C-alpha positions in Angstrom: 0.0 0.0 0.0 2.8 2.4 0.9 4.7 1.6 -2.4 1.4 2.3 -4.4 1.0 5.6 -2.5 4.6 6.6 -3.3 4.1 5.9 -7.0 0.9 8.0 -7.0 2.6 10.9 -5.3 5.6 10.7 -7.7 3.2 10.6 -10.7 1.3 13.6 -9.4 4.5 15.7 -8.9 5.5 15.0 -12.4 2.1 15.9 -13.8 2.1 19.2 -11.9 5.6 20.0 -13.0 4.8 19.3 -16.7 1.6 21.4 -16.5 3.4 24.3 -14.9 6.1 24.2 -17.6 3.4 24.2 -20.3 1.4 27.0 -18.6 4.4 29.3 -18.2 5.4 28.6 -21.8 1.9 29.4 -23.1 1.7 32.6 -21.2 5.0 33.8 -22.6 4.1 32.7 -26.2 0.7 34.3 -26.1 2.2 37.6 -25.0 4.9 37.4 -27.6 2.6 36.5 -30.4 0.0 39.2 -29.6 2.7 41.9 -29.4 4.3 40.6 -32.7 0.9 40.5 -34.4 0.2 44.1 -33.6 3.7 45.4 -34.3 4.4 43.2 -37.3 1.0 43.7 -39.0 0.2 40.0 -39.0 -3.4 39.1 -38.3 -2.4 35.4 -38.5 0.1 35.7 -35.7 -2.3 37.9 -33.7 -5.0 35.3 -34.0 -2.5 32.5 -33.0 -1.6 34.6 -29.9 -5.3 34.8 -29.0 -5.5 31.1 -29.5 -2.5 30.7 -27.1 -4.6 32.5 -24.4 -7.0 29.6 -24.7 -4.1 27.3 -24.2 -3.3 29.0 -20.9 -6.9 28.4 -19.8 -6.5 24.7 -20.8 -3.3 24.5 -18.8 -5.0 25.9 -15.7 -7.8 23.3 -16.2 -5.3 20.4 -16.5 -3.4 21.6 -13.4 -6.6 21.8 -11.4 -7.6 18.3 -12.5 -4.1 16.9 -11.7 -4.2 18.4 -8.2 -7.6 16.8 -7.6 -6.5 13.4 -8.9 -3.4 13.5 -6.8 -5.3 13.5 -3.5 -5.6 9.8 -3.7 -8.0 7.5 -1.8 -10.2 8.7 1.0 -13.5 7.9 2.6 -15.4 9.5 -0.3 -13.2 8.4 -3.2 -12.5 4.7 -2.4 -11.2 4.1 -5.9 -9.1 7.3 -5.9 -9.5 10.3 -8.2 -8.1 8.9 -11.4 -11.3 9.8 -13.4 -10.3 13.5 -12.9 -7.5 12.8 -15.4 -9.9 11.2 -17.8 -12.3 14.1 -17.5 -9.4 16.5 -18.2 -8.5 14.5 -21.3 -12.2 14.7 -22.5 -12.4 18.4 -21.8 -9.2 19.1 -23.7 -10.6 17.1 -26.7 -13.7 19.3 -26.6 -11.6 22.5 -26.5 -9.6 21.2 -29.5 -12.8 20.6 -31.4 -14.0 24.1 -30.7 -10.7 25.6 -31.7 -10.5 23.6 -34.9 -14.0 24.6 -35.9 -13.1 28.2 -35.2 -10.0 28.0 -37.4 -12.0 26.3 -40.1 -14.7 29.0 -40.2 -12.2 31.9 -40.2 -10.2 30.2 -42.9 -13.2 29.7 -45.1 -14.2 33.4 -44.6 -10.7 34.5 -45.6 -10.6 32.3 -48.7 -14.0 33.6 -49.7 -12.8 37.2 -49.3 -9.6 36.5 -51.3 -11.6 34.9 -54.0 -13.6 38.1 -54.4 -10.5 40.3 -54.8 -9.5 41.2 -51.2 -5.7 41.4 -50.5 -4.1 40.4 -47.3 -1.5 42.8 -45.8 2.1 41.7 -46.0 3.4 40.8 -42.5 6.7 42.1 -41.1 9.8 39.8 -40.9 9.5 39.6 -37.1 6.2 37.6 -37.5 8.2 34.9 -39.3 10.8 34.8 -36.6 8.3 34.5 -33.8 6.4 31.9 -35.7 9.5 29.7 -35.9 10.3 30.2 -32.2 6.7 29.2 -31.3 6.7 26.0 -33.4 10.1 24.8 -32.0 8.9 25.6 -28.4 5.6 23.8 -28.8 7.1 20.7 -30.5 9.6 20.5 -27.7 6.8 20.7 -25.1 5.0 17.9 -27.0 8.0 15.5 -26.8 8.8 16.4 -23.2 5.2 15.9 -22.0 4.7 12.7 -24.1 7.8 11.1 -22.5 6.6 12.0 -19.0 3.1 10.8 -19.8 4.5 7.4 -20.9 6.8 7.1 -17.8 4.0 7.8 -15.4 1.1 6.3 -17.3 -0.8 9.6 -16.9 -3.9 9.9 -19.2 -4.0 13.7 -18.6 -0.3 14.2 -19.6 -0.7 12.0 -22.7 -3.7 14.2 -23.8 -1.8 17.3 -22.8 1.1 16.3 -25.0 -1.3 16.0 -28.0 -2.6 19.4 -27.2 1.0 20.8 -27.5 1.3 18.9 -30.9 -1.9 20.5 -32.1 -0.7 23.9 -31.2 2.6 23.3 -33.0 0.7 22.2 -36.1 -1.6 25.2 -35.9 1.4 27.6 -35.6 3.2 25.8 -38.4 0.3 26.4 -40.7 0.2 30.1 -39.6 3.9 30.2 -40.3 3.5 28.8 -43.8 0.8 31.4 -44.5 3.0 34.2 -43.2 6.0 33.0 -45.3 3.8 32.8 -48.4 2.4 36.3 -47.8 5.9 37.6 -47.4 7.8 36.0 -50.3 5.3 34.7 -52.9 3.4 37.9 -53.7 -0.2 39.1 -53.2 -1.8 36.3 -55.2 -0.3 33.6 -52.8 -1.5 35.2 -49.6 -4.5 32.9 -49.6 -2.1 30.2 -48.4 -2.6 31.4 -44.9 -6.4 30.6 -44.6 -6.0 27.4 -46.7 -3.3 26.1 -44.3 -5.5 27.0 -41.4 -8.4 24.9 -42.8 -6.0 22.0 -43.4 -4.7 22.2 -39.8 -8.2 22.4 -38.4 -8.9 19.0 -39.9 -5.8 17.6 -38.4 -6.8 19.0 -35.0 -10.2 17.4 -35.3 -8.5 14.0 -35.9 -6.3 14.6 -32.9 -9.3 15.5 -30.8 -11.0 12.3 -31.8 -8.0 10.2 -31.0 -7.8 11.8 -27.6 -11.5 12.0 -26.8 -12.6 8.5 -27.7 -10.5 6.7 -25.1 -11.6 9.2 -22.5 -15.3 8.7 -23.3 -14.8 4.9 -23.2 -13.2 5.1 -19.8 -15.9 7.4 -18.4 -18.5 4.9 -19.7 -16.4 2.1 -18.1 -15.7 0.1 -21.2 -13.7 -3.0 -20.6 -9.9 -3.2 -21.0 -8.6 -4.0 -24.5 -8.9 -7.6 -25.6 -5.2 -8.3 -25.4 -5.1 -7.1 -21.8 -8.1 -9.3 -20.9 -6.3 -12.2 -22.5 -3.3 -11.6 -20.3 -5.6 -11.6 -17.2 -7.2 -14.9 -18.3 -3.8 -16.5 -18.9 -2.5 -15.3 -15.5 -5.6 -16.5 -13.6 -5.7 -19.8 -15.4 -2.0 -20.4 -14.8 -2.2 -19.7 -11.1 -1.7 -22.9 -9.0 -4.9 -23.7 -7.0 -7.3 -21.9 -9.3 -9.9 -24.5 -10.6 -12.0 -22.1 -12.6 -13.1 -18.5 -12.7 -16.1 -16.4 -13.8 -17.7 -12.9 -13.6 -14.5 -11.2 -14.9 -15.1 -7.4 -15.1 -12.4 -4.8 -16.1 -12.2 -1.1 -16.5 -9.8 1.8 -16.3 -9.7 4.6 -13.6 -7.1 7.1 -14.9 -3.8 5.2 -15.0 -5.2 2.5 -12.7 -6.7 -0.7 -14.1 -9.5 -2.2 -12.1 -10.1 -6.0 -12.2 -13.0 -7.7 -10.5 -13.2 -11.5 -10.7 -14.6 -14.6 -9.0 -12.2 -17.6 -8.7 -13.0 -21.1 -7.6 -10.6 -23.1 -5.5 -10.7 -26.4 -3.6 -13.2 -26.0 -0.8 -11.0 -27.7 1.7 -8.3 -25.1 1.5 -7.7 -22.9 4.5 -8.3 -19.1 4.5 -4.6 -18.5 4.5 -4.1 -20.8 1.5 -6.9 -19.2 -0.4 -5.5 -15.8 0.4 -2.0 -16.8 -0.9 -3.7 -17.7 -4.2 -5.3 -14.3 -4.5 -1.9 -12.6 -3.7 -0.2 -14.6 -6.4 -2.9 -13.5 -8.9 -2.5 -9.8 -7.8 1.3 -10.0 -8.2 1.0 -11.5 -11.7 -1.4 -8.9 -12.8 0.7 -6.1 -11.5 3.8 -7.4 -13.3 1.9 -7.8 -16.6 -0.3 -4.7 -16.6 1.3 -2.2 -14.2 -0.8 -0.5 -11.5 -3.9 -2.7 -10.9 -6.6 -2.6 -8.3 -8.1 -6.1 -7.9 -11.2 -7.4 -6.2 -11.0 -11.2 -6.1 -13.9 -13.1 -4.7 -13.1 -16.7 -3.7 -15.7 -19.5 -4.0 -15.5 -23.3 -3.4 -15.1 -25.5 -6.5 -17.7 -28.2 -6.8 -16.7 -29.8 -10.1 -17.3 -28.8 -13.7 -20.7 -27.4 -14.7 -21.9 -24.7 -16.9 -21.2 -22.0 -14.4 -17.7 -23.1 -13.4 -16.0 -23.2 -16.8 -12.9 -21.0 -17.3 -14.7 -18.4 -19.2 -13.2 -16.6 -22.2 -12.8 -12.8 -22.0 -15.1 -10.5 -23.7 -14.5 -6.9 -24.8 -17.8 -4.9 -25.2 -17.7 -2.3 -27.9 -18.7 1.3 -27.3 
């Protein structure tokens, strides 16, 4: 129990540190982009700076969720607060959808205006420089946060990493539009809104990839089939287990929850039955990582329809 608590505390410290790094970076980038957009006469960079303000709000949201999820188990949250991470991932995906649709609508409006003869103003060179800095910074934050998310198994950090990647793509598209407006002439300045439309589609795809697992977890969809097969193999391979049934699995943030009924020889002592459950718990932890198990022990009365070693199932959303 103490080791599990130490792991949760370590994960939460990493999550808070990553979120604070991202929040500080977004505040600095948004201020830099807005100032550059005004001084450098670049509406694209200015819009991207306003978008970065939304990133700061997202950072604050993730940080609040991470702090809540790090409080661990108490009398009210007997399964911990891992679902706060999942909720954060879902909310980020919703924000990404809203941002993507906003970029798409603005891009379509600009393309329509350019088609009817309007000309975009040529940005200043500083807009190009700031755009490059922003792309490099956001891509670096993506890799940093993704690595930490994998190390800790944090759903929120993994989602947060994709948010940084979406920002990097958005700024890269803006950068392409700025470069085209600066170097290819007036007729090519429509590249800015066209790139924004393309990136909005990519962000929608990213939002789907992020939001679907979060929704499935909130709806308590079973663990993936391959993980359930590992559970089946471990339980079947545990000495003393005659059969099992009523296997139920789900995720709770980075925690996997496994409920199962096992059947053992009815003449075994309580200590012997307990040792069997401990063996199963140890095997599941080694195979799957952090696992919360609820193993119900029943006496085995011989093979019948209810006592077969049941195959795993994986309900679809």
